[in-house]
N, C-alpha and C positions, 0 to 999 in steps of 0.2 A: 578512683577510676580516671584514666587519662582521656580517652576519646570515645564518643558514641558515633558509630558509623551506620548511617541509614542507607539501605539498599532498596531501590524501587523494583517494581515488578518487571520492568524492561531492562534491568541491569544485572542479569543473572550470569555474569562472567566472573570467574575467579581472578582474572587479571584487571579487574575494574580499578580505576585510579584511586577510589576511596578505600579500597581493600589492600592495595599493593604493599603498604608499609605497616600493616596492622600488627600490633603487639598482642600476642595471644594472652599474655599474663595481665595486661592492664586495660586493653580496649574491649569494647562490646559492640556487637552487630545487632541492629534492630531491623526487622522486616515486618510489615503490617499489611493485612488485607482489610481494606476499608470500603464502606458503603459508597462514599462519594465517587470512588474510582470505578466501581462496577456499574454505576447508574447515571453518570453525567450525560451519556447517551445510552440507549437500550442496546447494549452490546449483545451480539450473537452468543448463544449459550456456549457454543464450542470455544469462543474466544475467552470467555470467563473461565471455563474448565482448564484450557491450556495454561493460562497465566497463573491461576491459583495452584494447580498441580505442579507446574514447573517451579514456582516459588517454594512450595513445601519441600520438594526434592532438593532444591539448591540449599535451603536452610539446613537440611539434614546433612548434606555433604560438608558444609562448613563446620557443623558440630563434630562430624567424624574426623575432621582435620584437627580438632582440638580448640576451635574458637568458641567464645562465649556468644550465644545467640538468643535473643528474645524474639519469639515469633508470635504475633497476634493474629489469630484466626478470625474470620468474619463474624462468627457467632459467639466468640469468647465473651464472657461477662465483662461489662465495663468498656467494651470497644466503643470509642467515640464516633467512629465513622469517617474520620478525616486524618490526613497526615499530620496536620498541626496538633490536633487533639491527642493523637497517640504519641507524638514527640513530647508533648507537655507531660503526659503521664510517665513516660520513660525517663525524662530528665529529672522529674521530681523523685523518682525511685532510685535511679543510679547515680545521680549527682556527678555527671561528667564535667571535665574541665573545658572541653570544646566539642563541637559537632562537626563531623566530616562527611560531606556528600559529593557525589559526582553530579555534574550539571544534568538536568533532566531533559527529556526529549521534547517536552511541550511547554509553550510559553506560559500557560496558566500556572503550571507547577513551579516554573522559575520565579514567577511573581510571588508565590507563597514563600519560596526559599529566601527571597530578598527581604522578607519581613521577619525571619526567624531570629536573627541576631538581636533585634530590638525587643521582640516579644519574649525571648527567653533570657535576655541579658547574659548571653553566652557567645563566645567567638564561634562563628560559622565559616568553615572553610569549604568553598565551592570549587571543586577541581574540574578541569577539562575532561570531557568524555573522549579519550584518545583511542577508542575502539574504531573511530572513523579515520579516513585518510586525511581529511582537511578539518581544521577548526573553523568555527564561524568567523573568527578574525581573519583567517587566511582567505576565505571566500570573500569577505568584505573588501580586503585589499585587492583581490582580482576583480571585483565587480565595480568598485567606485569609479575608476577611470573610463568605463565603457558605457556607450550609449545603448547598446543592445546586450543582453545577457543571454547567450546561446550556449546550451549544454555542450555541443560538439567541441567548442574551444576550451571550455573548462575541463572536459574529459581528456583532451590532449595533454593539458597541464598535469592532470592526475596520472596519466600513463607515464609521463616523464619522471614525476616525483616518485612513483611507486616502482618503476622499472618493469611493470607488467607488460608482457608482449612487446618488448623493446629490443632492438639490436643496436646497442650503443645509443645514439641520439635519434635513430630512425625506427619507425614502427615495424613490427614483425610483418613480413610479406610485402612491405612497401606501401601499404594503405593503413590509414587510421580506422577506417569504418568499412565493414562489409555488409551493411544493412541491405543493400540492393540484392544480395544473394539470399536473404532470409524472408522472402515473401511468397514462397511457393504454396500452392493449394495442397491439401492433404489427399493423397490417392485413396480410393475406396479399398485398395488392396494393402494399404499400409498396416503393418502389425504393430499394434499399440502395446507397450510393455505393461505388465502387471505391476502396479505401484506398491512399494513397501509401506505398509501401515502398521501401527504398533498396538499391541494388546494393552488392556488397562490393568495396571497393578492396583494394589489395595489403596494406595494414596489417591490415584486417579479415580477409582470407583467411589471413594468417599466424597471427593469433590463433585463428581457427577450427581450424586444423590443430593448434595447440598444445592447445586444449581437448579435441579429439577424442582426442589422444594421451595427455594427462595426466589427464583427468577422464572417462574413458570410462564409469565406473560412476555418474556423476551423472545425475540425472533429466533428461528432456526431449530434444528433437531440435533440431538446428540447420538443418533443411531449410527452415523458414519464416523464418529470421532476416532481418529487414529494418528493424531499429530505427536511428534516426539516431545517429551516433557523433561528430558534429562540431557546432559551433555553427551552421554554415551549413545543414546538413541539418535540424537541429532547428528552425530558423526556418522552413524550407520546410514541415516538418510542422505547425507552428503555423498558417501561412497556409492550408494545405490544410483543416485543421479548421475554421477560421473561415469559409472560403469555401464549403466543400462539405458540412459536417456540422452546424455550430452551429445553423442555422435550425430543424432538426428534432430537435436533441438533446433539448430540454426535454421535449416531449410524451411521448416514448417512451424516456426514459432508464432506466426501470425494466423495459423489455421484454426478453425473451430469445427467441432463435430458433435452432433447430438448424442447424448448418452456417454460421452467421454470427456469428463470435466478436466482431467489432468494431462492427457496426451504426453508430450515429452518434456513438460515444464518441470522446473526444479522443485517446487513445493518447499523451498527452504526459507522463504521470507518470514514465516511465523517464528521459526527458531532463530533466525538471524536478527530480527527486530526485537526479540526479548533477550538476546545476549547468549543464548546456548551455542551459537556459532558466531565466529568473527569474520568480518568481510575479507581481511587479508587472507586468512586460511582457505576460505571458499574460493577466492580468485586464484590462489596458488594451486589449489587442486585442479582447477580447470586448465590452468596454464601447463601443468605437468602432463595432463592428458593430451595436449597438443604436442608437446616435445616428445612424448612417447608414441606418437602417431596413432593414438586411440581415437581422437576426435579431430575434425577438420577445423581450419582456422576460422572460417565464417561462423561456426557454431561457438567456438571458444571466445572469439572477440565479441560476438553478440551477447553472450552470457555475461562476460566480464564488464561490458559496457553498461548492463542493467545495474550492476552494483557500483562500479568505480565511476560510472558516468551519472546515470539518472539518480541513483540513491544519494550519492554525495551532493549532486547539484541541487536536488529539491530540498535537502536538509540545509545546505548553505543559504539558498534563496529564502527559505522559511525564516531563519533567524535574522537574515538581512532586512527583511521587509515587515516583520511582525511588529506590533499587533494590527497596524492599519490594513495590511494586505487582505484580511478576511472580510473587510467591509465593502470592497468594491463590487460593482455590478455593471461592467462596461456595456453589456448588451441589453441592460434593463429588462432582465428576465423576471417575470412576476407570477407565473402560474404555480400552483401548489403541486407538490409531488404526488403523482397518481398512486392510488392504493395498490396497483398491481406490482409495484416495486417490493411490496412486502408479501403479497399473496401469490404472485405469478399468474393471476387470473386475467389473462389477455389472449386474444386470438392470434397475436403475433408470435409465431413459434420461436423466433430468435430471442425475444425478450422473455418468453415463458421458460425456455431452456436455461437462459443465463440466471434468471431469478431462482429457478429450481436448484441449479448447481450451487448457487450462493447459499441458499437456505439449508441444503443438505450437507454442505462441507465447510461453510464459512470461507469459501474460496471461489474465485473465478480468475482465469488468467488475464493477462494485461489487455488483450484485444477484446475479450468479452467485456471488460470494464470500460475500456475507452471507446471502442467502435460500435458497441451495441447499447449498453446501459448508459454510458456517458453521452454518446452520440444522440440518443433519443432525447435526453434531458436538455441537451444543447439546442436541437432542432425545435423542440417544443417550448423552449423558453421557461424552463422550470427554475424556481428561485434557487440561486446558488447555495444558500445556507442550508436549505432542506436536502438538497442532493448531497452536500458534504456531510451533513449529519448521518445520512443513510449509509454512505460509504464508510464512514468511521465506525458505525455500529456493527456492520454485518460481516466484515472481513477479519480473519484471525491475525493478519499482519498489519492491520491499520492502527496507526498512531498519528496524531495531528500533524507532526512535522513532515511525515511522508505523504499522508492522505491529502491534506489541504492543498499544497501546490499542485499535485497531480490532478485533482478534481477541479479546483477553482481556476487554475491557470491552463492546464493542458486540455482537460475534457470540456470545460465550460467557457473558456476564453473570457472569464469574468474579470480578469486583470487587464484586459485590453491589449494583450500581446507581450507582457513583460516576460513570461515564461516561454510561450510558444510563438513561432513566427506566423502562424495562421491558425484558424479554428480547425479542429479535427472533425469536420463535418463530412458526412458521406450519405449517398443514397442507398437504396436497397440493392443496387447492382454490386456495390462493394461487399456487402454481407453475403450475397449469392456467390460471388467469386471466391470468398475465403471460407465458406462453410457449406454444410449440407442442410442447413436449417430450412432453406426456402423450399426444398423438394417436398417436405411434409407439412407445409404451411398452407392455409386457405388463401393466402395473399401471394402475389408473385411480382417481382420487379419487372417482369416482361409482359404483364397483362395489359391488354388494351382496354378492357372493361374497367371503368373507374371503381366499381364495387370490389374488384379483385386485385386492383393494383396495390403493391406494397406501400403501406403508409409512410415508410421512410422516404420514398421518392418525392411525392408532393410536399412533404415537410422540408425536404432538402432545398427544393427550388423556392419555397415560400420563405425559408430562412435567409437565403441570399437576397431575395427581393426585399424582405423586411429590414435587412441590415445593410442595404446598399450604400447609404451615406457613410456608415462606419467602416465598411470592408472593401468597397470596390476599388480603392487605390492600393490595396495590398497586391504586390507583384505575384505572389503565389496563388492568388485567386483570379488571375487574368483570364485563364481558360474557362473556369466555371462561369464567370460573368459573361464571357464571350458566347458561351453555349446558351445561357439564359436569354441573352439579347437576340440571338439568332433563332430562337425557338418560335415556331408558328404561333401566332397570337391566340388561336383557339386552344391549342394545347397548353399554353402558359395560363390562360384563364382557368382552364379545367383543373390544372395542378393547384393554383392558388385557392380555388373554391373547395377542392378536396381537402386541402390543408386546413382551411377554416372549419370545415365540418369536423375533422379529426380533433382539432383543438377545442372546439365547442363541446364535443362529446367528453373530452377529458375534464373540462371545467364542471360539467354537469354531474 
């Protein structure tokens, strides 16, 4: 046998670098379901079903192509429960001349890979994951000369490199960024599209039974599972988004609505992050919609920026600063994660709705994650590692390379501003403006009675007061601090006292 080619669960792309030159006659593909990967955090049941079902479908597609595939299921006899253990078994049996892998998405797995050549006395070829627009080395080259690492400027470089939404050397429409047009509130008369969800075939049903049996204590429900688990269904999901949702996506992408977890959002990240879709093809599909006058520029640019900008930027940053990055705690947040992040048992309707959406679907859109769930954790001073583990566990699209920078840096400002130019802190007024959550909540951002005032509001002012030494010199926080300093003393004292009571209740 010539080469053993290991394919991980988030590498389900036929054009994967480690599969590109495979010799069907002499090479062998190994795919493994292992206990370590399903339990290093308590992953949402839907996330486990998505990955195991997609892996099993992908392995079968490789077999249909004529490739030799060894696939180890989670409950197969002799399964060691780890990548290294399963590689050791496969190498002993197949006796390959070398091991070929594509670089993983997570630092901890790369650390494993770096040990394999010594452990197995076998050449290990680790290839770049060129499904992304930029390599970690390219990001490092861009980042090292700069004092500040801002996504907007990296995004512009990616636009130039990819040619997406470009007219020669200039951006389509004359602007790089149309974000200012993408912050509209959702009209009560807005017609929300019915979203495409996929039925469970025999493979998925088998995996669902396995997950209910083996991971009964993991969070979430499988009742609403409808994620694409094959390349074919993922492409259908992409077509559905482009046709039915993209035209309105831009204007209201920051809006939130009770009982409507999906709105006009793409729902493509779970398929994209496990390899069933490729970022370039997704961006090209959106770009074609603009050129065919099917979707406006602000919607298309905003969507492409999420992939070509944020997705690439956080991946580059992750590999540039790990492993030290995850250890910082710039705002010295020390409170434990409240139980309601798991149960939804809170009187705050916005949090209750976002947790419910998360547990029902293994999904919440980016504003729910950042400006409700992340914002509360930021204002309340929740320990970064507990918040990060929660986000990593509960979302179907969550992998450490994308989750950690978004939560640690953007949501919690725990990196002290390396990723974001300011903390994404907001009071209840923001949530009221961008959602209908407050209308059916027992609290209100407009209430005069302290007992009825939205907890986000006193927590916001207390956050600014508590972190004055760290944040008051930030130019983007000039106006909030000016408002705090000009606030009537009696009101300021009431806000700080209310915040103390809320935080004390959390701790108890």
